[in-house]
C-alpha positions as CSV (number, residue, x, y, z in Angstrom):
1,M,14.7,-8.0,33.0
2,V,15.4,-7.5,29.3
3,T,14.9,-4.1,27.8
4,P,15.2,-3.8,24.0
5,S,15.9,-0.6,22.3
6,L,16.2,-1.6,18.6
7,H,15.5,0.1,15.2
8,C,15.2,-2.2,12.4
9,D,16.5,-5.1,14.5
10,A,19.7,-3.1,15.4
11,G,20.6,-1.1,18.5
12,E,20.9,-2.0,22.2
13,I,19.4,-4.7,24.5
14,T,19.8,-4.1,28.2
15,I,19.8,-7.1,30.6
16,S,19.3,-6.3,34.3
17,W,19.6,-8.4,37.4
18,K,18.3,-7.6,40.9
19,L,19.4,-9.7,43.8
20,T,17.7,-9.3,47.2
21,K,19.0,-10.9,50.3
22,A,17.7,-10.8,54.0
23,T,20.6,-11.1,56.4
24,S,20.6,-12.5,59.9
25,N,20.3,-9.3,61.6
26,G,17.2,-8.4,59.6
27,N,18.8,-6.1,57.1
28,V,17.8,-6.4,53.4
29,T,20.7,-6.1,50.9
30,V,19.9,-5.4,47.2
31,T,22.4,-5.8,44.4
32,T,21.5,-4.6,40.9
33,E,23.6,-5.3,37.8
34,S,23.0,-4.7,34.1
35,R,24.8,-5.4,30.9
36,K,24.2,-4.2,27.3
37,I,24.3,-6.1,24.2
38,Y,24.9,-4.2,21.1
39,V,23.3,-5.5,18.0
40,Q,25.2,-4.0,15.0
41,P,23.3,-3.2,11.8
42,V,24.5,-4.7,8.5
43,H,23.1,-2.9,5.5
44,E,23.1,-4.9,2.3
45,Y,20.6,-4.5,-0.3
46,N,19.9,-4.6,-4.2
47,I,18.2,-1.8,-6.1
48,M,17.2,-2.7,-9.8
49,F,16.6,0.5,-11.9
50,P,15.1,-0.2,-15.3
51,A,16.5,0.5,-18.7
52,D,15.3,3.1,-21.0
53,I,12.2,2.0,-23.1
54,E,10.1,2.9,-26.0
55,G,6.6,1.7,-27.0
56,T,2.9,2.7,-27.2
57,C,0.9,4.4,-24.6
58,A,-1.0,1.2,-23.7
59,N,2.2,-0.8,-22.7
60,L,4.1,1.9,-20.8
61,R,1.8,2.5,-17.9
62,D,3.3,0.2,-15.4
63,T,6.0,1.2,-13.0
64,A,9.0,-1.1,-12.6
65,N,9.4,-2.7,-9.2
66,V,13.0,-1.7,-8.4
67,I,13.1,-3.0,-4.8
68,D,11.2,-6.3,-4.9
69,G,13.2,-8.8,-2.8
70,G,16.3,-6.5,-2.7
71,E,16.5,-6.3,1.1
72,L,19.2,-8.6,2.3
73,G,20.2,-7.3,5.7
74,C,18.8,-4.8,8.3
75,D,16.9,-2.7,5.8
76,V,13.5,-1.5,4.8
77,L,13.4,0.0,1.3
78,A,10.7,2.4,-0.1
79,V,10.5,4.0,-3.5
80,F,9.1,7.3,-4.7
81,V,8.3,7.6,-8.5
82,Q,7.9,10.9,-10.2
83,D,7.1,11.4,-14.0
84,K,7.8,14.4,-16.0
85,R,6.2,14.5,-19.4
86,Y,7.6,16.5,-22.3
87,N,5.8,16.8,-25.6
88,V,8.1,16.7,-28.7
89,E,7.7,17.0,-32.4
90,S,10.8,15.0,-33.2
91,G,13.5,13.3,-31.2
92,D,15.9,10.3,-31.1
93,P,14.1,8.1,-31.4
94,D,11.1,10.0,-32.8
95,A,8.3,9.9,-30.3
96,C,5.1,11.8,-29.6
97,Y,6.2,12.6,-26.0
98,K,8.9,11.6,-23.6
99,I,8.6,10.7,-20.0
100,F,11.5,11.3,-17.5
101,R,10.6,8.8,-14.8
102,T,12.7,9.4,-11.7
103,F,13.0,6.8,-9.0
104,T,14.1,7.7,-5.5
105,V,14.8,4.8,-3.2
106,I,15.2,5.3,0.5
107,N,16.4,3.1,3.2
108,W,14.3,3.8,6.2
109,C,16.6,1.9,8.5
110,Q,19.5,4.3,7.7
111,Y,17.4,7.5,7.4
112,D,16.9,9.7,10.5
113,E,14.0,12.1,10.6
114,R,16.3,14.9,11.8
115,C,17.9,14.8,8.4
116,G,14.7,16.4,6.9
117,E,13.7,15.9,3.3
118,P,15.6,12.6,2.3
119,M,15.7,13.4,-1.4
120,Q,18.2,16.2,-0.9
121,W,20.7,13.6,0.3
122,A,20.2,11.1,-2.6
123,V,23.1,9.8,-4.5
124,V,22.4,10.3,-8.2
125,V,23.0,7.1,-9.9
126,P,24.7,7.3,-13.3
127,R,22.5,6.0,-16.2
128,D,25.6,4.2,-17.9
129,P,28.3,3.5,-15.2
130,N,30.5,1.4,-17.7
131,N,30.1,4.0,-20.4
132,N,29.4,1.2,-22.9
133,G,25.9,2.5,-24.0
134,T,24.0,-0.4,-22.7
135,N,21.2,1.5,-21.0
136,W,19.0,1.8,-24.1
137,N,16.1,-0.6,-24.5
138,D,18.1,-3.7,-23.5
139,G,16.5,-4.8,-20.4
140,G,19.6,-4.3,-18.4
141,G,19.1,-1.0,-16.6
142,V,21.4,-0.2,-13.7
143,N,21.6,-2.2,-10.5
144,V,22.9,-0.6,-7.4
145,L,24.5,-3.2,-5.0
146,V,25.1,-2.1,-1.5
147,R,27.4,-4.4,0.4
148,D,29.2,-4.6,3.8
149,A,31.8,-7.2,3.0
150,N,33.7,-6.8,6.3
151,M,30.6,-6.0,8.4
152,D,32.3,-2.9,9.7
153,G,29.5,-0.5,9.3
154,T,31.0,1.1,6.1
155,E,29.1,-0.1,3.0
156,E,30.7,-0.6,-0.4
157,I,28.4,0.7,-3.3
158,W,28.7,-1.2,-6.7
159,Y,26.9,-0.4,-10.0
160,E,26.0,-3.1,-12.7
161,D,24.8,-2.2,-16.0
162,E,25.3,-5.4,-18.1
163,D,22.7,-6.4,-20.6
164,G,19.9,-8.6,-19.3
165,N,21.3,-9.1,-15.8
166,I,19.5,-8.3,-12.6
167,A,20.8,-8.3,-9.0
168,F,20.3,-11.5,-7.1
169,P,20.3,-11.8,-3.3
170,N,23.4,-14.1,-3.3
171,D,25.5,-11.9,-5.4
172,G,28.8,-10.9,-3.7
173,V,31.0,-8.0,-4.6
174,N,33.2,-10.1,-7.0
175,W,31.6,-12.1,-9.7
176,A,33.7,-14.8,-11.3
177,N,31.1,-15.3,-14.0
178,K,29.7,-12.1,-14.6
179,G,32.5,-9.7,-15.3
180,A,33.7,-6.7,-13.4
181,K,31.4,-4.1,-11.8
182,T,31.8,-0.4,-11.6
183,K,32.6,1.0,-8.2
184,S,30.6,4.1,-7.3
185,N,32.5,7.3,-7.2
186,D,30.5,8.2,-4.1
187,D,32.0,5.2,-2.3
188,V,34.5,6.6,0.0
189,A,35.1,5.9,3.8
190,G,31.7,6.8,5.3
191,Y,30.4,7.2,8.7
192,D,30.2,4.1,10.9
193,D,26.5,4.3,11.8
194,R,27.0,1.7,14.6
195,L,28.2,4.5,16.7
196,G,25.5,6.9,16.1
197,V,22.9,6.0,18.7
198,G,21.4,9.1,20.1
199,N,23.4,11.5,18.1
200,L,22.6,13.6,14.8
201,P,23.5,11.2,12.1
202,K,26.8,12.2,10.4
203,T,25.2,10.8,7.2
204,C,23.2,14.1,6.9
205,Q,25.2,16.4,9.3
206,Y,28.3,16.5,6.9
207,A,27.0,15.1,3.5
208,G,26.4,17.2,0.5
209,Y,24.1,16.3,-2.4
210,G,25.5,13.1,-3.9
211,N,29.1,14.5,-3.3
212,N,31.1,12.6,-0.7
213,G,29.5,9.1,-0.3
214,S,28.3,9.6,3.4
215,E,24.8,9.9,2.1
216,R,24.0,6.2,1.9
217,F,20.3,6.0,2.6
218,A,18.9,7.2,-0.7
219,F,19.6,6.8,-4.4
220,M,18.1,8.5,-7.4
221,F,17.9,7.3,-11.0
222,T,16.0,8.6,-14.0
223,Q,14.6,6.5,-16.8
224,Y,13.9,7.7,-20.3
225,I,10.5,6.5,-21.9
226,F,9.7,7.3,-25.4
227,V,6.1,7.1,-26.3
228,H,4.9,6.5,-29.8
229,D,1.3,6.9,-31.1
230,N,0.3,5.5,-34.4
231,E,-3.3,4.7,-33.5
232,R,-6.3,6.8,-34.5
233,P,-8.7,8.1,-31.9
234,V,-11.8,6.0,-31.3
235,V,-15.1,7.6,-31.6
236,D,-18.0,6.0,-29.7
237,D,-21.2,5.8,-31.8
238,A,-23.9,8.0,-30.8
239,A,-27.2,6.4,-29.7
240,S,-30.0,6.2,-32.3
241,F,-32.6,9.0,-32.0
242,T,-35.4,10.5,-33.8
243,F,-35.7,14.2,-34.7
244,Y,-38.4,16.3,-36.3
245,Q,-38.5,18.9,-39.0
246,N,-40.2,22.2,-38.7
247,K,-43.5,21.7,-40.5
248,N,-43.4,25.2,-42.1
249,N,-40.1,25.1,-43.7
250,C,-39.0,21.4,-43.5
251,S,-35.9,22.3,-41.8
252,A,-34.3,21.1,-38.4
253,T,-31.3,21.9,-36.3
254,V,-29.9,18.7,-34.9
255,N,-27.2,18.3,-32.1
256,I,-25.6,14.9,-32.1
257,A,-23.6,14.1,-28.9
258,F,-20.8,11.6,-29.0
259,S,-17.6,10.9,-27.2
260,A,-14.0,10.0,-28.4
261,K,-10.9,8.5,-26.7
262,D,-7.3,8.3,-27.4
263,E,-4.6,6.2,-25.6
264,C,-2.0,9.0,-25.5
265,S,-3.9,12.3,-25.7
266,I,-4.6,13.9,-22.3
267,N,-7.5,16.1,-23.8
268,T,-9.5,14.9,-26.8
269,E,-11.1,17.7,-28.8
270,A,-14.1,17.1,-31.1
271,T,-15.3,19.6,-33.8
272,T,-19.0,20.0,-34.6
273,S,-20.8,21.1,-37.9
274,T,-24.3,22.3,-38.4
275,C,-26.2,21.5,-41.4
276,C,-29.7,22.0,-42.5
277,S,-31.9,19.6,-44.4
278,R,-35.1,19.7,-46.3
């Protein structure tokens, strides 16, 4: 009998044998044996955080897909996106408002529900790991490359922020043709999660918020979005209608209903005026 106990295709598989024998004196002998096969997890994945951008309201609505195709081993990635909008009168560059878009990526295959809220354990990814100022509007962003080169259960974390490059599934830790990468300051000897079956994961038992590298199941990154608005609001024409004057004084009060819309404004306010005619 084969009894699997797997999470994300890793864990234990128990194989059991039962041998029954009837002896010459009529007794029945039963022998039971079992063996366990340990399937070790290998966590390797790419996270592709976007660069800062600027543009109009119309072309800044989509959210970058930061985890598409990034799972290379025993991993299931999920992303949570949160926007915070700040209205400004001036800025660098000048913008009508700014959006701080925060991506939190969680690896469900490393996370344990006993850890509680996963965002509290997230490693905060630096916006410019190489300190070369390449995060602004260049299409590069920051790639997080998680590798387990020795397959020992302790992952290495690498950051890439070169112009125009994205993380590919076959990328190794060392690139002969792409230049050096920046190793994460959070990358220290972590907990070997192969030994954590049935125990409270040390990844959340001893880890602080982005402090010591044991928290390897969540990464957080904030993208800056600068929104410009040089377009006038659009007023929808009111439908044609007929109104009648007061026959005694040839005057009338007319209310004309119309609507307006604007790409950037949350609330559009219209002013009204009243005029009397004869």
